[in-house]
VOGU-3710 file (C-alpha; in Angstrom, 3 decimals, decimal comma):
1> msifssiiar> 16,833/1,087/0,674  13,587/-0,867/0,529  12,152/-2,655/-2,487  9,529/0,107/-2,590  12,244/2,764/-2,865  13,674/0,812/-5,787  10,236/0,803/-7,441  9,858/4,552/-6,815  13,306/5,094/-8,393  12,225/2,898/-11,347
11> eipadivfes> 15,055/0,459/-10,652  12,512/-2,376/-10,303  9,501/-2,553/-12,632  5,973/-2,415/-11,249  2,451/-2,096/-12,609  1,899/1,459/-11,384  -1,742/2,540/-11,192  -1,332/5,919/-9,457  1,407/8,421/-8,777  1,510/11,867/-7,205
21> eriiafrdia> 4,247/13,975/-5,722  4,089/12,085/-2,392  2,483/8,704/-3,138  2,790/5,823/-5,568  0,426/2,859/-5,929  0,984/-0,378/-7,819  -0,369/-3,899/-8,128  0,883/-6,455/-5,618  2,950/-9,201/-7,281  1,275/-11,866/-5,107
31> praplhllvv> -2,367/-10,709/-4,984  -4,667/-11,973/-2,233  -7,832/-10,623/-3,900  -8,992/-9,723/-7,418  -7,813/-6,189/-6,660  -4,696/-5,994/-4,492  -2,822/-2,721/-4,673  -0,084/-1,259/-2,519  -0,267/2,429/-1,640  3,194/3,660/-0,666
41> pkteayanvv> 4,482/7,071/0,358  7,589/8,090/-1,542  9,441/8,878/1,676  11,368/6,186/3,557  11,034/8,160/6,804  8,358/5,879/8,302  8,714/2,135/8,815  5,066/1,558/9,741  1,670/3,222/10,044  2,150/4,086/13,730
51> elaagdpall> 5,269/6,099/12,908  3,477/7,727/9,966  0,433/8,681/12,053  2,688/10,343/14,628  5,026/11,988/12,113  2,802/13,035/9,201  -0,923/12,469/9,743  -1,723/14,422/6,561  0,264/11,922/4,502  -1,614/9,064/6,171
61> aemvavgrel> -4,929/10,739/5,298  -3,689/11,144/1,724  -2,884/7,417/1,549  -6,388/6,532/2,755  -7,931/8,888/0,182  -5,840/7,338/-2,611  -6,932/3,862/-1,489  -10,582/4,939/-1,619  -10,155/6,468/-5,081  -8,394/3,390/-6,441
71> aaehadgdfr> -11,088/1,061/-5,073  -13,732/3,199/-6,776  -11,771/3,213/-10,029  -10,713/-0,462/-10,134  -13,522/-2,199/-8,208  -16,996/-1,411/-6,904  -15,789/1,050/-4,272  -15,888/-1,405/-1,361  -12,435/-2,285/-0,092  -10,244/-3,375/2,781
81> lifntganag> -7,324/-1,193/3,803  -4,652/-3,109/5,693  -1,462/-1,909/7,345  0,787/-4,651/8,729  2,870/-3,255/11,587  5,807/-5,348/12,751  7,269/-8,665/11,672  4,918/-10,677/13,883  1,970/-9,008/12,128  3,220/-10,017/8,682
91> qsvfhvhahv> 5,216/-6,909/7,768  8,274/-7,840/5,724  9,013/-4,497/4,044  9,694/-1,835/6,659  8,643/1,110/4,500  5,066/2,002/5,477  2,459/0,891/2,944  -1,233/0,091/2,753  -2,772/-2,927/1,091  -5,982/-2,107/-0,794
101> lagglsegsl> -8,005/-5,284/-1,381  -11,342/-5,519/-3,173  -13,480/-8,081/-4,908  -13,840/-11,680/-3,798  -11,210/-12,259/-1,149  -9,117/-15,389/-1,336  -8,159/-17,601/1,594  -5,411/-15,975/3,625  -6,311/-12,513/2,337  -5,372/-10,556/5,430
111> gqe> -2,879/-8,522/3,459  0,174/-10,364/4,684  3,214/-9,885/2,510
//
């Protein structure tokens, strides 16, 4: 079970900003920008965005739409959407998730976890 599954199960607290039947979004605990949210599908079936795109492209599109809506709601609508895929790319939680970053970006703000 990933840390995200524990957040979804409410075993670990998080500052949740969005939740639907298939997706949850919450503030990153180590933000790299004034707005740094994680958009996470509630399923553990996909370790990374490549697996998600192949297995459930509609869920991927839903994640992108949620990211866009959250950036409009919490920032000026401009945002970066980052998926780290693989340990060498900075992925440390192998439960697919998107980083939504907006506002002035800090040094090292590539969405690495």
